[in-house]
C-alpha positions as CSV (number, residue, x, y, z in Angstrom):
1,M,25.2,-38.7,-10.7
2,M,21.9,-36.9,-10.6
3,T,21.2,-34.6,-13.7
4,I,20.5,-31.2,-13.2
5,Q,18.8,-29.1,-15.4
6,Y,19.8,-25.5,-16.5
7,E,17.3,-22.8,-17.0
8,D,18.2,-19.3,-17.3
9,W,15.0,-17.0,-17.0
10,G,16.0,-13.9,-18.0
11,R,14.8,-10.8,-17.0
12,I,11.8,-11.6,-15.0
13,D,9.3,-10.1,-13.0
14,Y,10.0,-11.3,-9.0
15,P,6.1,-12.2,-8.7
16,D,6.3,-14.2,-12.1
17,A,9.5,-16.3,-11.0
18,W,7.9,-16.8,-7.4
19,K,4.9,-18.3,-8.8
20,R,7.1,-20.5,-11.3
21,Q,9.2,-21.8,-8.6
22,Q,6.5,-22.5,-6.5
23,D,4.9,-24.4,-9.2
24,L,7.9,-26.6,-9.6
25,F,8.7,-27.1,-6.0
26,D,5.1,-28.3,-5.3
27,E,5.7,-30.8,-8.4
28,M,8.4,-31.9,-6.7
29,L,6.9,-32.7,-3.5
30,I,4.6,-34.7,-5.4
31,C,6.9,-36.5,-7.1
32,K,8.5,-37.6,-4.3
33,K,5.4,-38.5,-2.2
34,N,4.5,-41.0,-5.4
35,K,8.2,-42.2,-4.5
36,E,9.0,-40.7,-8.4
37,T,12.5,-38.8,-9.4
38,P,12.0,-35.0,-9.2
39,I,13.5,-33.2,-12.0
40,N,15.7,-30.9,-10.3
41,R,17.0,-28.1,-12.1
42,W,19.8,-25.1,-11.3
43,I,17.5,-21.4,-12.4
44,V,19.3,-18.3,-12.8
45,C,17.9,-15.0,-13.5
46,E,17.2,-11.0,-13.5
47,H,14.8,-9.2,-11.4
48,A,13.3,-5.8,-12.0
49,P,14.3,-3.5,-8.7
50,V,12.6,-5.4,-5.6
51,I,13.4,-5.9,-2.0
52,T,12.0,-9.1,-0.1
53,L,11.7,-10.0,3.4
54,G,12.1,-13.3,4.3
55,K,9.9,-15.1,6.7
56,N,11.5,-14.5,10.0
57,G,13.2,-11.1,9.0
58,H,12.1,-7.4,10.5
59,S,9.9,-5.0,9.0
60,E,12.3,-2.2,10.4
61,N,15.4,-3.3,8.9
62,L,13.2,-1.7,5.7
63,L,14.4,2.3,5.8
64,I,11.7,3.7,3.8
65,N,7.5,3.0,3.4
66,P,6.6,0.9,1.1
67,E,4.4,3.8,-0.5
68,S,7.6,5.5,-1.1
69,L,9.1,2.2,-2.8
70,Q,6.3,2.3,-5.4
71,Q,6.6,5.8,-6.3
72,R,10.0,4.8,-7.3
73,G,9.4,1.9,-9.3
74,I,10.6,-0.6,-6.1
75,L,8.3,-3.6,-5.8
76,Y,8.3,-5.0,-1.5
77,H,7.6,-8.8,-1.2
78,K,7.3,-10.7,1.9
79,T,8.6,-14.2,0.9
80,D,8.9,-17.8,2.7
81,R,12.7,-17.8,2.4
82,G,15.4,-17.9,5.5
83,G,17.2,-15.0,6.0
84,D,16.1,-11.1,6.6
85,I,16.1,-8.4,4.0
86,T,17.7,-7.9,0.4
87,F,17.4,-6.0,-2.8
88,H,17.2,-7.6,-6.2
89,G,18.3,-5.9,-9.4
90,P,19.5,-6.0,-13.0
91,G,23.0,-6.8,-12.7
92,Q,22.7,-9.6,-10.4
93,I,22.5,-13.2,-11.0
94,V,19.8,-14.5,-9.1
95,G,19.8,-18.6,-8.4
96,Y,17.0,-20.4,-7.6
97,P,18.5,-24.5,-7.1
98,L,15.4,-26.3,-7.0
99,L,16.9,-29.8,-6.2
100,D,16.1,-33.3,-4.4
101,L,18.8,-33.1,-1.3
102,E,17.6,-36.4,-0.2
103,G,18.7,-37.8,-3.6
104,L,21.6,-35.8,-3.7
105,G,22.5,-37.2,0.2
106,I,23.1,-34.3,1.8
107,G,21.1,-32.1,4.3
108,L,20.1,-28.8,4.3
109,R,23.2,-26.9,6.5
110,K,25.9,-29.0,3.9
111,Y,23.8,-27.1,0.8
112,I,23.6,-24.1,2.2
113,W,27.6,-24.2,2.8
114,L,28.2,-25.4,-0.8
115,L,26.1,-22.7,-2.5
116,E,28.7,-19.9,-0.3
117,E,31.3,-22.6,-1.7
118,L,30.4,-22.3,-5.2
119,I,30.4,-18.2,-4.8
120,I,34.0,-18.5,-3.4
121,R,35.5,-20.5,-5.9
122,T,34.0,-18.0,-8.8
123,M,35.4,-15.1,-6.9
124,A,38.4,-16.6,-7.0
125,S,38.4,-17.1,-10.3
126,Y,38.4,-13.3,-10.6
127,G,41.3,-13.2,-8.6
128,I,39.0,-11.9,-5.4
129,V,38.9,-13.7,-1.8
130,S,35.9,-14.2,0.1
131,D,34.7,-16.2,2.8
132,R,32.2,-17.4,5.6
133,I,31.2,-15.4,8.4
134,E,29.8,-17.2,11.3
135,G,26.5,-16.3,12.1
136,A,25.7,-14.5,9.2
137,S,25.1,-16.8,5.6
138,G,26.0,-15.4,2.2
139,V,29.3,-15.0,1.3
140,W,31.7,-12.0,1.9
141,L,35.1,-10.2,1.4
142,D,37.2,-8.6,3.9
143,V,36.0,-10.8,6.9
144,D,38.5,-10.3,9.1
145,S,37.7,-6.3,8.9
146,P,35.8,-3.9,11.4
147,F,33.4,-3.5,8.0
148,P,33.0,-6.4,6.2
149,R,31.3,-6.2,2.7
150,K,28.2,-9.1,1.4
151,I,29.0,-9.8,-1.9
152,C,26.5,-12.8,-3.0
153,A,23.7,-13.1,-0.1
154,I,21.7,-16.5,0.9
155,G,18.1,-17.2,2.1
156,V,16.4,-20.5,1.2
157,R,13.5,-22.5,1.6
158,S,13.2,-26.6,2.0
159,S,10.2,-29.0,2.5
160,R,11.2,-32.9,2.7
161,F,14.5,-32.1,1.6
162,V,13.2,-29.9,-1.7
163,T,14.3,-26.4,-2.1
164,M,13.2,-23.6,-3.6
165,H,14.8,-19.9,-3.5
166,G,18.8,-20.1,-3.3
167,F,21.6,-17.0,-4.0
168,A,21.6,-13.3,-5.1
169,L,25.4,-12.4,-6.4
170,N,26.0,-8.6,-7.1
171,I,27.6,-8.5,-10.1
172,N,26.8,-5.0,-11.9
173,T,23.9,-3.8,-9.4
174,D,23.4,-0.5,-8.7
175,L,24.3,-0.5,-5.1
176,S,22.6,2.4,-3.7
177,Y,19.6,0.5,-3.7
178,F,21.2,-1.2,-0.4
179,N,20.8,2.5,1.5
180,L,17.0,1.6,2.0
181,I,17.4,-1.5,3.9
182,N,20.0,-2.6,6.6
183,P,20.8,-5.4,4.3
184,C,20.2,-9.2,5.7
185,G,19.5,-7.1,9.0
186,F,23.1,-6.0,9.5
187,T,24.3,-2.5,10.3
188,N,27.5,-2.6,10.9
189,K,28.2,-4.5,7.7
190,G,28.4,-3.0,3.8
191,V,27.6,-4.8,0.5
192,T,29.8,-4.6,-2.6
193,S,29.8,-6.2,-6.2
194,L,31.8,-7.6,-8.9
195,A,32.0,-4.8,-10.9
196,Q,32.8,-2.3,-7.8
197,E,35.7,-4.8,-6.5
198,L,37.1,-5.1,-10.0
199,G,36.8,-1.7,-11.1
200,G,34.3,-1.8,-13.9
201,A,31.2,-3.6,-15.4
202,Q,31.4,-7.0,-16.1
203,D,30.3,-9.7,-18.3
204,L,26.8,-11.8,-16.9
205,E,27.1,-14.6,-19.2
206,E,30.8,-15.1,-18.4
207,V,30.0,-14.8,-14.4
208,K,27.3,-17.2,-15.1
209,K,29.0,-19.7,-17.3
210,R,31.8,-19.4,-14.3
211,L,29.1,-20.5,-11.7
212,R,28.0,-23.3,-14.2
213,D,32.1,-24.4,-14.5
214,H,32.1,-24.6,-10.5
215,A,29.0,-26.1,-9.8
216,R,30.4,-29.5,-11.7
């Protein structure tokens, strides 16, 4: 069984985390090129408020100009991940699995399915029913209702079967930030958090533990 190294980077600004990820990602690609076994990592962290736009995202889904974001102390970054626009901030668990999918024997589509399944199982441990929506990555609540709510966004990048970026799970997130964007490019879907669904703030460390338990 492949060993995956767990790392908690704590609170870290988005540009710093992106740079650290990219360096590790590049190291993995070099290892594979040299026919060496790369180190697989499962990284979690929290970010200061930041809005990120995926490589195929649409800038019109940002509903406020970047100058106003700066005045509010919110960073804005265009990134190389999949997906559209999303928010990261305090009270959210951001996961950056850097994995060699070839070594794991799975493809990218299966990997994204497994990420979603991990979140679904973790939410179930809190008594929350969540699921997928066809054509909309991530994990959602009330998927059969007219206005489903996303609790976890997923956006990844891969090259030579090596992954970076990952998921953003809303725990105690201030959801008012999502009013500044069309989350993930949708105007007919909402967002939620574990705290909102359970009626109070949750222990982030406990959620991290449950994520790790369900990833095994």
